[in-house]
N, C-alpha and C positions, 0 to 999 in steps of 0.2 A: 361468089367470090365473097360477097359482102359478109355471108354468114360466117365463111371460113375466117374473116377479119375479126369479126367479134368473138368468135371461139379463141382467136389466138389474144385478142386482147382481156379476155376473162380469164385465160390460164395465166398472163402476166401479173395481173392483179391479184389470182390467187396465190401465185409464187412469193409476190412481193410481201402481202398481208401478215406472216408472221412478222419478218422483219421490221414492216412500220408497227406492228402492235409493239412488238419488242421497245423498238425505241420509244415510243409513248409511256409505256410502262415504266412508273419510277419504284416499281417493288424490288430489290433485288432478290435474287435467290440465294435462300438461307446455306449459309458458311457450315461447313463440319466446324462442330462444337471442339473447341480444346478441352481437355478436363487438366483442372487445376487440383491437387489433392490440398486440403486445409485440415489441420489438426484443429479439433473443436470437440465441447466436451459431449455433445451428440448432436444427433440430424434435430432433434426436436427444438433444441436449443437454438440452434443456428437458424433454423426455420421461422422460428419465433422473430430474432433479432435483424435477421440481415437477409435473408434468401431473397423476398420480394424486391425490394432496392437492386441488389445484385444481377439479378437476373432481368430486370428492367433497363439497368445502364449497360449490361454488357452479355446481351443474348448469345454472342458466340462463345461464351465461357460456361461449361458445367462445373459446378463446383462440387468435387466428391468430399465428403466428410469422412477423416478419419477419427474415429471417437476415441478422446484419450482416458475414458472414464476408468478404465483399469488402471492407471498411474495416479489414481486417488485412492487406492486400495493400500490397507496398513503393508508396510515395509516394502512397498511400491515407488514411495517418492525420495527415490537418491538419482543422484547423475547418474550410475551405473545403468539403472532400470529405464531411466528417459533415452539415454543413447543406443540403448539395444533396440527400446520402441522405435526409435527414429530409423535405425537401421534397417527394421524389418519393414516398416509402412511407407516409409520414403516420401513424406509430405512435402509439397513444391511449398506451402505457406507454414511454418512452426509455431506455435502455440508453447510459449516458454510458462512454465509454472515455476510459483514461489517456493522452488526448491533451493536451500543454501548453496552459493557458489555455482548456481547451473548455466547462468548467462555468461559468467566469467568462462567458463569451463567450456561453452559451446563456441565462445568466441576466438578462446587462446587454439581450441583444436582445431579451426577452420571451419567450423559446420555452417557457418551464416555468411552470406553476401551483406558487402557494406552497401546501405540504402543511400546515401549521398549522390552517387549520380543520377538516380531516380528522381530523390530530392529536388536535384536542381533542375533536371531535364522537365520535370512537370510544375515547375514551380510552386511544389507543397510549401506552405508558407507555417515554417517552425517558430517563426516570431509571437503568434498568436498562443504558442503552447507556455504553460508555466516556466520560468527561467531554472527552477529546481529541476524539474524533468530533463530537459534539453541538457543542463550541466552535467546531472548525473548521469545519462546515457553518451555523454561524448566523452566524460572522465574513462567510463567501462571501455569503450572503446576508442581509447588514446587519441581523441578527436576526431573519428568515424561513429557514425549511428549504424549500430546494427538491428536493431529494433524498435517498434513502436508501441508504448502503451496505450489502450484504450482510454484507460482512468487510473488514477493513483489513491494512495490515503494516507495521511500521516494526522498527528494530534495538535490540538491547540488549547489554550487554557482558557474555559470557559468562565464567565461569572454572571452571579446574579444581580441584577441593577438593583431590583426591588430592596433586596436586604442590606446592600452597601447606601440607598438611598434611607432605608430605616433609620439606620445608624450614623447616618452623616460621616461616611467615610468614602476617601475619593477612590475613583474606580483602576483598576489595574491598568497599565501601558504596554505597549509594547516593548521588547526589549530588556525586561526585567529580569534581575539574577533571582534564583531561589530564595536566597536570603531576604530579598525586597517582598516577594510574595508572601513569607513567612512572616514579615511585620506587620502585614495588611490582615494574614490570617489571625495574627495573636490579638488584634484589637477586637474580634469576635470573640475570642474565647474571655476576654476580660469582662464581656457584658452579663452582667449576674443577674437581670430582671426578665423573668417572662420565660418561654419557652428557647431551651439554648440553641444556639446556631453553630454549625460547624464551620470553622473558617475555611480550612482547604482538607482536601482528601482525595486520594485515587483508589477506586474500588479494585477488590482482588489484589490487594499491594499488601506485602508483608515490610517489616521496617528493614529486612535484609535486602528484598528486592528494589525498594524504596532506596535503600541507601546506594546500591549500585546504581539504578537508574539517572539520580542525581549527578553520581561521579560519571557516567558517560555523557550526560550530556555536557557534562564541565569539559569533556574533552578527556578524560583519565580512564587506566584499565586496570583490572585487579593483576593480570599478568602481561608478560612480554607478548609480542605477535604470534610467536612460536608454542607458547603455552609451556615453557619450560621453567619460567621463573618469576615469581610473585613481584608485584612492582606496586605496593601499597602503602609502606612504609615511609611517604613521602609529607610533605609541607602541604602540598596541595590536597593529598586526600584526607590530612589532618582536618581541615579546612571544610574539607565537605562532609566529614564524619560529624563533627561539632556543630554544623549549621541544621544538621538532620535531628540530630540527639537534641538539639535545643529547640527544635521544632516540634519533638514529639514532648519532650518534658514540659512546655509553656501550653500546650493542647492547641497549639496553632494547627498542628498536624493531626488529624482524627487517624486514630489507629486502626484501620480495616482487616486485621488478621482474621478477625472471627468470621467476616463476612466470606475470606477464602476458604477459611476450613470448613464451613456449612456448604458451601458449594463442592469442595473435593468431596465431603460423604456423602455428597448426592450424585457423583458423577455417574454411578453405574446405575441409577434409576430407570426403568425401563420409559417411563412417560418423559422423555427428553423436553418437550413443549412446556410441561410445567417446570422444567430444571430453568428453562431461557425466563421464564416469566418471573420466577424467584429471582434468578441472577438481575432483571431488570426492574423488579421493586427495591433492590438493594441499592440502588442508585440513590445516593441522598439528595445530588444535586437535581435531578428530575424531578424528584419529588419536594422543590423548594427547602431543602432542608441542611443545603450547604451552601457557600458563599462563593465558592471556587473549587474546581477540579481540571485535572487535566484527562481528556477523552480524544475518540475518533470523532466523525460525521456523526456514524449512528446515534450518538447520545441525543442529536438534534429530533430524532424520532421518536424518543422515549419521552423528551420533553413535551413535545406536541401531543403525545398521548396521555402523558399522567399530568400536566401542569402548562395546558396550552396556553393560557394569559399570562403566563412567567414574561417579564421584562430582562432578556439576557442578552449577552452579546460574547466577544471572542477576541483574545488577544494573542501575540506568537509565543511561542512555547518560551517558558523560562530557560537560561543558558548563561555560558561565561563571556556571552558578546562575540563568541567565535562562531565558526561553522559545527552543526551537531552530524554525529555518525549520519551516514546513508541509510543505515537499517532502521532508522525510523522514519524513512520514505517508504511506502511498501506497495507494489504492483502486484493485482492477482494475475495478471496476465499481460505478455508483451507480444507482439507479433513480428515475425522475422521470414526473410525466404532463405530457404536453404541455398546452401553453396552448390549442392548435386544437381539442382532442378534444369531443366531444357528449358521453361517457360518463365524464365524472372522476369520479363516484362507484363505478360499476362500477371503473373504472382502480385506484381507491384500494382498493375491496376486494381485488384481487389483489395490489398492492403489500403491503397489511397481512400477507396471509396468507403472502405469501414471506418476509418479513421477521419471521415471528413467532419467538415465544420456540420454541416446539415444532419448527417446521423448521430453524430454527439447530441446536438439539441433534440433529436427525436428521443433518443435513450434515456437524455435527462429530465426531459417532460414526463416520461413514462414510469422510469424506476425512482427518478429523486435521487436520494441519499439511502434506499434502501437497503441496497447490497453494500455499504460504506464506499460506494463509488465516488470521486470527485472527478468532476470531466477536467482534461489536461487544460481544455481553455476556461479561465474563472467565467469570463461573460455568460458561458451556459448554464452556469448554477440558477436552478428555478426558483429559489427561496429568494425572500425579501432582500433585496440589496443594501438594505436599511443595516444590516448586519455586516462585521467586518471580518468576510471571509478572506481578506488577504491574509490573516494570519495563519492559513493553512498554505497560500502560494508564495509567499515572502522569506522562507526561509533559507538559511545560506546551509550547504550539505558539504560533506567530504567525503571520500572514498575512504572510509575506516571501518573496521570492523570493532565490534564488542566481545568477542572472542568468551561467549558465555559457556559455549560447549567445551571449551577446554580447559574450565576449571572441574577440579574434580568435587564431586557432593559434599567429601567432609569440609570442604571451605565454607560454602554455604552453610553447615550446619554447626561450624564453630563460630560463624558470625552471628548467626541465632544465638547461640547460646551466652556469647559474650554480652547481647544487646540489653540485658536487665540489669546487669552491672552497670553499663554504661550509662543507662538512666537514672539509677539509684545513687550516681558519684561515687559507688564501690570500685569502680577502675577508670583510669583515664584513659584518653584517647590515643594517647602516644604511646601507652602501655599495651592497649588492644591493637594496633597497628604494629606495634612488634609482635605479639604472640601469634596475630594472623599471618605476618611475613614468614616467620621462623616455623610453623608449624604447617602453614599451606606449600612452604618449598618440601618439606618434608614429606607432604601428601602428593605433591607434583612428580617427586623423584620416584614415590612407590607406584603411584601409577603408570610411570615410562618401564619400569622395571616390570612389571604385571603383563604389560603389554610385549614386551621382548621376549617373554618366557615361551 
């Protein structure tokens, strides 16, 4: 009887043991992984930049990479090719490439989910982002946010403090006009002693392209929004032309046309690394030969390599005091959620992590400005904070195109042909603008008729 009781007791313990052990075991049974399809350049880049942290944070997610490298091929960087790629591969997380008009087309076509509900639910802090970034994205989404960029790029006005100090010229300041910049540059051109110093220049810039750049930064365009009529015969354009021509004529603006021609002549050489090196060597500013230039964050790498002891700084881009066109703020990639996904919450979790403060800090410390990337949170720049990096972050922008592609090549050629006579005072600015307006309208009409045939 006693033996039977012991056996019964042991049987009960044996039956209860799995329950007790299960109750004590804090390890959860692994959940079935959900597969989120992410558009990314390739598997290798994803694993190098993000895979470890995503797998650690969300073990229940399996990220399947949809490589978009084929979209980087010639002829494939179009809205049509991109949408065909999306429809074929059906990614949950979309990487939007810098194809003109693509982001707008995806929003208007209903391909993207608004991220605002997820931003609010998860308390994702957009206030840490550069205001120009959030403003641009809300403007595009008519108040909603449809995508987040991991980084951005724009330009600023660089100046060499050593050269300014040497000639006792006051430093540039934020909010200057182009005329203000050229007035400073002219003072360098007047120094006749010793090695000549270029006051201001922009590499790979022709007089025609610089005229257009200054006009765009002043809020002006050569044609109307539809590209059907020239809009250059105005007092505002006359002022812009006069400012630029006076700068070239006085020597305040260095003519970099020769540098551009040299690069164009070399563009088919097989040794592309040598071509890139030649282009970098042509940077008069990074070599300490120019007092001011306008450039992207990449110039900082050249300065560190060529003139590491240079005392330089930044101020904001010269303009008319109003917002600049949004085209001068560039996003290499934007992450968004497909409106066709069944894994919206999981997709947001991945996007939130990829755009977290910690991931941005890590990438900034590893890559710095190597790939022309500015972190969307200015505090995560790894370079000395003594530099005025706010020059990149405090721009005011507006959603306004520059209509470059709508202008026939003949108009650009016409401006280049007229420029020498403008410099030599053989042609007045008002007459030049009249010629460009009249002949430009004829070329636009001719271009439309050719397309209709």
